[in-house]
C-alpha positions as CSV (number, residue, x, y, z in Angstrom):
1,X,0.0,0.0,0.0
2,X,1.3,3.4,-1.0
3,X,1.1,6.3,1.4
4,X,0.1,6.3,5.1
5,X,-2.0,3.4,6.4
6,X,-5.4,4.5,7.7
7,X,-6.4,3.6,11.2
8,X,-10.1,4.4,10.9
9,X,-11.9,4.5,7.6
10,X,-15.1,6.4,6.9
11,X,-18.2,4.3,7.8
12,X,-16.2,1.3,9.1
13,X,-16.0,0.7,12.9
14,X,-12.4,0.1,14.1
15,X,-13.1,-2.8,16.4
16,X,-11.0,-5.7,17.7
17,X,-12.5,-7.8,15.0
18,X,-11.5,-5.3,12.3
19,X,-8.0,-5.0,13.9
20,X,-7.3,-8.8,13.9
21,X,-9.0,-9.5,10.5
22,X,-7.9,-6.6,8.4
23,X,-5.6,-4.1,10.1
24,X,-2.7,-6.4,10.9
25,X,-2.9,-7.9,7.5
26,X,-2.5,-4.5,6.0
27,X,0.6,-3.9,8.1
28,X,2.0,-7.3,7.0
29,X,1.4,-6.3,3.3
30,X,3.3,-3.0,4.0
31,X,6.4,-4.8,5.3
32,X,6.3,-7.4,2.5
33,X,5.6,-5.1,-0.4
34,X,7.4,-2.3,-2.2
35,X,7.1,0.1,0.7
36,X,9.0,-2.1,3.2
37,X,12.1,0.1,2.9
38,X,10.2,3.2,3.8
39,X,9.2,4.4,7.3
40,X,5.7,3.3,8.4
41,X,3.2,6.1,8.6
42,X,-0.4,6.1,9.9
43,X,-3.3,8.4,9.1
44,X,-5.8,8.5,12.0
45,X,-8.7,8.8,9.6
46,X,-9.1,8.1,5.9
47,X,-11.8,9.6,3.7
48,X,-12.7,12.4,1.4
49,X,-12.0,15.8,3.1
50,X,-14.6,17.4,0.9
51,X,-17.3,15.2,2.4
52,X,-16.2,15.8,6.0
53,X,-19.7,17.0,7.0
54,X,-21.1,13.5,6.3
55,X,-18.1,11.5,7.2
56,X,-18.5,9.1,10.1
57,X,-15.6,7.6,12.0
58,X,-16.3,4.9,14.5
59,X,-13.9,3.5,17.1
60,X,-14.6,0.7,19.6
61,X,-12.6,2.0,22.6
62,X,-11.4,-1.4,23.6
63,X,-9.4,-1.6,20.3
64,X,-7.1,1.1,21.6
65,X,-4.9,-1.2,23.7
66,X,-4.4,-3.3,20.6
67,X,-3.3,-0.3,18.5
68,X,-0.9,0.8,21.3
69,X,0.6,-2.6,21.7
70,X,1.3,-3.2,18.0
71,X,2.4,0.4,17.4
72,X,4.8,0.3,20.2
73,X,6.3,-2.9,18.7
74,X,6.6,-1.2,15.3
75,X,8.1,2.0,16.7
76,X,10.7,0.0,18.5
77,X,11.4,-1.9,15.2
78,X,12.0,1.2,13.2
79,X,13.8,2.8,16.2
80,X,11.7,6.0,16.1
81,X,8.1,7.1,16.6
82,X,5.7,6.4,13.8
83,X,4.4,9.4,11.9
84,X,0.6,9.9,12.7
85,X,-1.2,12.2,10.4
86,X,-4.2,14.0,11.9
87,X,-7.0,16.1,10.6
88,X,-9.6,18.1,12.6
89,X,-12.8,18.8,10.7
90,X,-16.5,18.3,11.2
91,X,-16.1,14.6,10.5
92,X,-13.1,13.9,12.8
93,X,-13.6,16.4,15.7
94,X,-15.5,14.1,18.0
95,X,-13.1,11.2,17.4
96,X,-10.1,13.5,18.3
97,X,-12.0,14.7,21.3
98,X,-12.6,11.2,22.6
99,X,-8.9,10.3,22.1
100,X,-7.8,13.4,23.8
101,X,-10.0,13.0,26.8
102,X,-9.0,9.3,27.1
103,X,-5.3,10.5,27.5
104,X,-4.4,8.7,24.2
105,X,-2.3,11.6,22.9
106,X,-0.4,12.1,26.1
107,X,0.4,8.4,26.3
108,X,1.6,8.0,22.7
109,X,3.5,11.3,22.4
110,X,6.4,12.8,24.3
111,X,4.6,14.3,27.4
112,X,7.0,14.8,30.3
113,X,4.4,16.3,32.7
114,X,4.4,13.9,35.7
115,X,0.8,14.9,36.5
116,X,-0.3,13.3,33.2
117,X,0.5,9.9,31.6
118,X,4.1,10.0,30.5
119,X,4.6,9.7,26.8
120,X,5.9,6.5,25.3
121,X,7.1,8.2,22.1
122,X,5.0,5.7,20.0
123,X,3.7,8.3,17.5
124,X,5.0,11.6,16.1
125,X,2.0,13.9,15.4
126,X,1.2,17.6,15.0
127,X,-0.5,18.6,18.3
128,X,-1.9,21.8,16.7
129,X,-4.8,19.6,15.3
130,X,-5.9,18.7,18.8
131,X,-8.4,21.2,20.2
132,X,-11.5,23.3,19.3
133,X,-13.7,20.6,20.8
134,X,-17.4,20.7,21.4
135,X,-17.1,19.5,25.0
136,X,-19.0,16.2,24.7
137,X,-19.6,14.5,28.1
138,X,-17.1,11.8,28.7
139,X,-16.5,9.7,31.8
140,X,-13.2,10.3,33.6
141,X,-12.9,6.5,33.9
142,X,-12.8,6.0,30.2
143,X,-9.0,6.4,29.8
144,X,-6.4,4.2,28.3
145,X,-3.8,3.0,30.8
146,X,-0.2,1.9,30.6
147,X,1.3,-0.4,33.3
148,X,5.1,-0.8,33.3
149,X,8.1,-1.8,35.4
150,X,9.2,1.8,34.6
151,X,6.4,3.3,36.7
152,X,8.1,5.8,39.1
153,X,7.0,3.9,42.2
154,X,8.1,0.6,40.8
155,X,11.6,2.0,40.0
156,X,11.8,3.5,43.5
157,X,11.4,0.0,44.9
158,X,14.5,-1.2,43.0
159,X,12.7,-4.3,41.9
160,X,15.6,-5.8,40.0
161,X,17.4,-6.3,43.3
162,X,14.7,-8.4,44.9
163,X,13.8,-12.1,44.7
164,X,11.2,-13.2,42.2
165,X,8.7,-13.8,45.1
166,X,9.3,-10.3,46.5
167,X,9.0,-8.8,43.0
168,X,5.6,-10.5,42.5
169,X,4.2,-9.6,45.9
170,X,5.2,-6.0,45.5
171,X,3.8,-5.7,41.9
172,X,0.5,-7.4,42.8
173,X,0.0,-5.0,45.7
174,X,1.0,-2.0,43.6
175,X,-1.2,-2.9,40.7
176,X,-4.1,-3.9,42.9
177,X,-4.2,-0.3,44.1
178,X,-3.9,1.0,40.5
179,X,-6.7,-1.3,39.2
180,X,-9.0,-0.4,42.1
181,X,-8.4,3.3,41.3
182,X,-8.9,2.9,37.6
183,X,-11.8,0.4,37.2
184,X,-13.6,-0.2,40.5
185,X,-16.4,2.3,39.9
186,X,-17.2,0.9,36.5
187,X,-17.3,-2.6,37.8
188,X,-19.4,-1.7,40.8
189,X,-22.0,0.0,38.6
190,X,-22.6,-3.1,36.4
191,X,-25.3,-5.3,37.9
192,X,-23.5,-8.4,36.7
193,X,-20.1,-7.5,38.3
194,X,-21.1,-5.6,41.5
195,X,-20.6,-8.6,43.8
196,X,-17.5,-9.8,41.8
197,X,-15.7,-6.4,41.8
198,X,-13.0,-7.5,44.3
199,X,-12.5,-10.7,42.3
200,X,-12.0,-8.8,39.1
201,X,-9.6,-6.4,40.8
202,X,-7.5,-9.3,42.0
203,X,-7.5,-11.0,38.6
204,X,-6.7,-7.9,36.6
205,X,-3.8,-7.1,39.0
206,X,-2.5,-10.7,38.5
207,X,-2.7,-10.4,34.7
208,X,-0.9,-7.0,34.7
209,X,1.8,-8.4,36.9
210,X,2.3,-11.4,34.6
211,X,2.4,-9.0,31.6
212,X,5.0,-6.7,32.9
213,X,7.1,-9.1,35.0
214,X,7.3,-12.3,33.0
215,X,6.8,-10.9,29.6
216,X,9.1,-7.9,30.4
217,X,6.8,-5.6,28.5
218,X,4.3,-2.8,29.0
219,X,0.6,-3.6,29.3
220,X,-2.0,-1.3,27.9
221,X,-5.6,-1.5,29.2
222,X,-8.9,0.3,28.9
223,X,-12.4,-0.3,30.4
224,X,-15.4,1.3,28.8
225,X,-19.1,1.1,29.7
226,X,-22.3,2.2,28.0
227,X,-26.0,1.5,28.8
228,X,-25.7,-2.1,27.4
229,X,-22.4,-3.5,28.5
230,X,-19.0,-3.1,30.1
231,X,-15.9,-3.9,28.0
232,X,-12.4,-4.4,29.0
233,X,-9.2,-4.9,27.0
234,X,-5.6,-5.6,28.1
235,X,-2.7,-6.1,25.7
236,X,1.0,-6.6,26.2
237,X,3.7,-6.9,23.6
238,X,5.8,-9.4,25.5
239,X,7.0,-13.0,24.8
240,X,3.6,-14.6,24.3
241,X,2.0,-17.6,25.9
242,X,4.2,-20.3,24.4
243,X,7.5,-18.8,25.4
244,X,6.1,-18.0,28.9
245,X,5.1,-21.6,29.3
246,X,8.7,-22.8,28.6
247,X,9.7,-20.9,31.8
248,X,7.3,-22.8,34.0
249,X,8.5,-25.5,36.4
250,X,7.1,-28.9,36.9
251,X,5.4,-29.7,40.3
252,X,3.8,-32.7,41.9
253,X,0.6,-31.9,40.1
254,X,1.7,-30.2,36.9
255,X,4.0,-31.4,34.1
256,X,5.0,-28.7,31.7
257,X,3.3,-28.9,28.3
258,X,1.2,-31.9,29.3
259,X,-2.0,-30.5,27.7
260,X,0.0,-29.2,24.7
261,X,1.6,-32.5,24.0
262,X,-1.6,-34.5,24.5
263,X,-3.5,-32.3,22.1
264,X,-0.7,-32.5,19.6
265,X,-1.4,-36.2,19.2
266,X,-5.1,-35.6,18.2
267,X,-4.8,-32.2,16.5
268,X,-6.7,-32.4,13.2
269,X,-6.5,-28.8,11.9
270,X,-4.4,-28.4,8.8
271,X,-2.4,-25.3,9.8
272,X,1.3,-24.2,10.0
273,X,3.4,-25.2,13.0
274,X,3.3,-21.6,14.3
275,X,-0.5,-21.5,14.3
276,X,-0.7,-24.9,15.9
277,X,1.7,-23.8,18.7
278,X,-0.4,-20.7,19.3
279,X,-3.6,-22.7,19.6
280,X,-2.2,-25.3,21.9
281,X,-0.4,-22.8,24.1
282,X,-3.8,-21.2,24.8
283,X,-5.3,-24.4,26.1
284,X,-2.1,-25.2,28.1
285,X,-2.1,-21.8,29.7
286,X,-5.8,-22.0,30.7
287,X,-5.2,-25.4,32.2
288,X,-2.1,-24.2,34.1
289,X,-4.1,-21.2,35.4
290,X,-6.9,-23.6,36.6
291,X,-4.3,-25.4,38.9
292,X,-2.8,-22.3,40.5
293,X,-3.4,-21.1,44.0
294,X,-4.0,-17.5,42.8
295,X,-6.9,-16.2,40.8
296,X,-5.9,-15.6,37.2
297,X,-6.8,-16.1,33.5
298,X,-9.1,-19.2,34.0
299,X,-11.0,-17.5,36.8
300,X,-11.5,-14.4,34.6
301,X,-12.9,-16.7,31.9
302,X,-15.3,-18.4,34.3
303,X,-16.5,-15.2,35.9
304,X,-17.2,-13.6,32.6
305,X,-19.0,-16.5,30.9
306,X,-20.6,-18.4,33.8
307,X,-21.5,-15.6,36.2
308,X,-21.9,-12.6,33.9
309,X,-23.1,-14.4,30.7
310,X,-20.5,-12.4,28.7
311,X,-17.8,-13.0,26.1
312,X,-14.1,-13.8,26.7
313,X,-11.5,-13.5,24.0
314,X,-7.8,-14.6,24.4
315,X,-5.3,-14.0,21.6
316,X,-1.7,-14.8,21.3
317,X,0.6,-14.7,18.3
318,X,-1.4,-16.5,15.5
319,X,-4.6,-17.7,17.3
320,X,-7.5,-16.6,19.3
321,X,-10.2,-18.4,21.3
322,X,-13.6,-16.9,21.9
323,X,-15.6,-18.3,24.8
324,X,-19.3,-17.6,25.4
325,X,-22.3,-19.3,27.0
326,X,-22.3,-21.8,24.1
327,X,-19.6,-23.7,26.1
328,X,-21.5,-23.4,29.4
329,X,-22.0,-27.1,30.1
330,X,-18.3,-28.0,29.5
331,X,-17.1,-24.9,31.3
332,X,-19.3,-25.5,34.3
333,X,-17.7,-28.8,34.9
334,X,-14.2,-27.3,34.8
335,X,-15.3,-24.5,37.1
336,X,-16.5,-26.9,39.7
337,X,-13.2,-28.7,39.6
338,X,-11.4,-25.3,39.9
339,X,-13.4,-24.5,43.0
340,X,-12.2,-27.8,44.6
341,X,-8.6,-27.0,43.6
342,X,-8.9,-23.6,45.3
343,X,-10.3,-25.2,48.4
344,X,-7.4,-27.6,48.6
345,X,-4.9,-24.8,48.2
346,X,-6.6,-22.9,51.0
347,X,-6.6,-25.9,53.3
348,X,-2.8,-26.2,52.9
349,X,-2.3,-22.5,53.3
350,X,-4.1,-22.5,56.6
351,X,-2.4,-25.6,57.8
352,X,-5.5,-27.8,57.8
353,X,-4.0,-30.6,55.8
354,X,-0.5,-31.9,55.4
355,X,1.7,-31.5,52.4
356,X,1.2,-35.2,51.6
357,X,-2.6,-35.0,51.8
358,X,-2.4,-31.8,49.7
359,X,-0.4,-33.6,47.0
360,X,-2.8,-36.6,46.9
361,X,-5.8,-34.4,46.5
362,X,-4.4,-31.9,44.1
363,X,-2.9,-34.6,41.8
364,X,-6.4,-36.3,41.6
365,X,-8.2,-33.0,40.8
366,X,-5.5,-32.1,38.2
367,X,-6.0,-35.4,36.4
368,X,-9.8,-35.0,36.4
369,X,-9.3,-31.4,35.1
370,X,-6.9,-32.6,32.4
371,X,-9.4,-35.1,31.1
372,X,-12.2,-32.5,30.8
373,X,-9.9,-29.9,29.3
374,X,-8.8,-32.4,26.6
375,X,-12.5,-33.2,25.9
376,X,-13.4,-29.5,25.6
377,X,-10.4,-28.7,23.3
378,X,-11.1,-31.7,21.0
379,X,-14.7,-30.7,20.8
380,X,-13.7,-27.2,19.8
381,X,-11.4,-28.6,17.1
382,X,-14.2,-30.8,15.7
383,X,-16.5,-27.8,15.5
384,X,-13.9,-25.8,13.7
385,X,-13.6,-28.5,11.0
386,X,-17.3,-28.5,10.6
387,X,-17.8,-24.8,10.2
388,X,-15.0,-22.3,10.7
389,X,-17.4,-19.3,10.6
390,X,-19.0,-20.2,13.9
391,X,-16.0,-21.8,15.6
392,X,-14.6,-20.6,18.9
393,X,-11.2,-20.5,17.3
394,X,-9.8,-17.8,15.0
395,X,-6.6,-18.5,13.2
396,X,-4.4,-15.8,11.5
397,X,-1.5,-16.0,9.1
398,X,-0.1,-12.7,10.6
399,X,1.7,-12.8,13.9
400,X,0.6,-10.3,16.6
401,X,3.1,-10.6,19.3
402,X,2.2,-10.8,23.0
403,X,-1.0,-11.7,24.9
404,X,-4.3,-9.9,24.3
405,X,-7.4,-10.3,26.4
406,X,-10.9,-8.8,25.8
407,X,-14.1,-9.3,27.7
408,X,-17.6,-8.0,27.2
409,X,-20.1,-8.1,30.1
410,X,-23.8,-7.3,29.7
411,X,-24.9,-4.6,32.3
412,X,-27.9,-6.6,33.3
413,X,-29.6,-9.9,32.5
414,X,-32.2,-8.0,30.4
415,X,-29.3,-6.9,28.1
416,X,-27.9,-10.4,27.7
417,X,-27.8,-10.8,23.9
418,X,-25.7,-13.9,23.7
């Protein structure tokens, strides 16, 4: 493609679906085509300037962390900020205002004011286009966030000089405070998440800690609510699930890559090795998360789908899984097993069972969980072969590095449209 690559086209909503399906493919075409030796440039909007009065530019806010994640990767690749072309007219003014009030421009630019999000120097843009807004009402909570080991309070802790356990404990506590400040009000207002607010805060803090500590990357996140649903997106540009799994250690109840290797034997999808690894690493990660003593990815999935009747999407590298109430029966079995696993961990924590009894019980539950996980995965693979359009798996030829999670939660049972 010649010229700048448009982020948002007239009349087309820039959503996570659009991002994964079309946008990253456009980026891949740029780097494989005649323009690959030129610097990448983006245009925020793309359309006929003469028709600005009737132009409509739509952005799903939870796509912003995805844009930030991939743009940060590409800016790092070309070793300088990406040129971002702006225009401020009747068609684009409201979009610019939303981005400005969500702190997008502070975060992606070179802002050094410590009272505002520090700039990551992802984009190079002309700030004179930002202004002359119509003062549309916008919630203060609807801001894009960046979490990093370079946060001032994290740096002050001198985290690199601590043990891994001390690093994790500090980061979980640090990000718990941040997550509560950033998202608690939005979670509490949703009828489906009110009673689960503390659980979500704990889970999001764990996910952010994993993103910045193990993946050694920045994590971008945004939560957005309207009268129908609450959406949340978190994206890191780290090492991805497969490479993260290679760093896990075996235990009495978990053998590294056991789900991955078992599914490899029955995997029927005709795809490349890279895509296969991405798919299988998703199931391995969810299984590993189900066995842990801390709330994490699997608990998020269960809370979203079982308790809130929402959507859960997990993407890494070349693959994505989408979980909804269509999987409720299979997921409910796994969730009951997960509850028993948590109970056994707690019994050990509070000294109510011995290490030996813990090992016996947890090994038994892990084996039961493994059986049901394999059943669920193979069922999903079978459905993919029958009809890819309605499958829970999405496969991509273009790699999007890191781990990317999106959830959608209806605000009440009456708005449950699944």
